[in-house]
C-alpha positions as CSV (number, residue, x, y, z in Angstrom):
1,M,-0.1,0.1,0.0
2,L,1.5,3.2,-0.7
3,S,0.6,6.3,1.8
4,K,1.5,9.7,2.5
5,F,2.0,11.5,5.9
6,I,1.3,15.2,6.0
7,P,2.6,17.0,9.1
8,K,0.0,18.8,11.3
9,S,1.9,22.2,11.2
10,T,4.4,22.8,8.3
11,T,7.6,25.0,8.4
12,D,10.7,24.7,5.9
13,I,12.2,21.7,7.3
14,T,9.2,19.6,7.9
15,Q,8.2,17.6,4.6
16,D,5.6,15.2,3.3
17,I,6.8,11.5,3.9
18,L,5.8,9.0,1.2
19,Y,5.5,5.4,2.4
20,T,5.5,2.2,0.7
21,M,3.6,-0.3,3.3
22,D,3.2,-4.2,3.4
23,I,0.1,-5.4,5.4
24,D,-0.6,-8.9,6.7
25,C,-4.2,-9.3,7.0
26,S,-4.3,-12.6,9.2
27,E,-1.6,-11.2,11.7
28,K,-3.1,-7.3,11.4
29,S,0.7,-6.2,11.2
30,F,2.3,-4.0,8.8
31,R,5.8,-2.9,7.6
32,D,7.2,0.3,6.2
33,I,9.3,-1.2,3.4
34,T,10.4,1.9,1.3
35,L,10.0,5.9,2.0
36,G,10.5,8.8,0.3
37,T,10.0,12.8,0.3
38,K,10.0,13.7,-3.6
39,E,8.7,10.1,-4.8
40,F,7.6,6.9,-3.4
41,N,10.3,4.0,-2.9
42,E,13.2,6.5,-2.9
43,F,15.0,4.8,0.1
44,E,14.7,1.4,1.5
45,N,13.6,1.0,5.3
46,Q,16.5,-0.7,7.4
47,D,13.9,-1.5,10.0
48,S,11.3,-3.0,7.9
49,E,10.2,-5.5,10.5
50,W,6.4,-6.8,11.0
51,K,5.0,-4.2,13.6
52,D,1.9,-4.4,15.5
53,P,-0.2,-1.2,15.2
54,N,-0.4,-1.3,19.2
55,G,-4.0,0.5,19.7
56,D,-3.0,3.1,16.7
57,K,-6.5,4.0,15.3
58,L,-5.1,5.5,12.1
59,I,-3.0,2.3,11.3
60,L,-5.9,0.0,12.5
61,G,-8.2,1.7,10.2
62,V,-6.0,1.6,7.0
63,I,-5.3,-2.3,7.8
64,D,-9.1,-3.0,7.8
65,Q,-9.8,-0.9,4.6
66,V,-7.2,-2.7,3.2
67,C,-8.3,-6.1,4.2
68,A,-11.5,-5.4,3.4
69,F,-10.9,-4.5,-0.1
70,S,-8.9,-7.1,-0.7
71,N,-11.5,-9.5,0.7
72,D,-14.0,-8.1,-2.0
């Protein structure tokens, strides 16, 4: 899944961050495999381990929507 993080407040040093995320629907986990600031997949994430969303409502919502879409 491709996603874009937009900071709540922007300054000259803040940037939008583009993520490529893998989602494991059976485990309800995720990992960010690449990221970028100008385009997707600029940099490989060195910490691309599967992670539990740990109650993060935004990530849980994304996982639920992606998994519901893939089941249709």
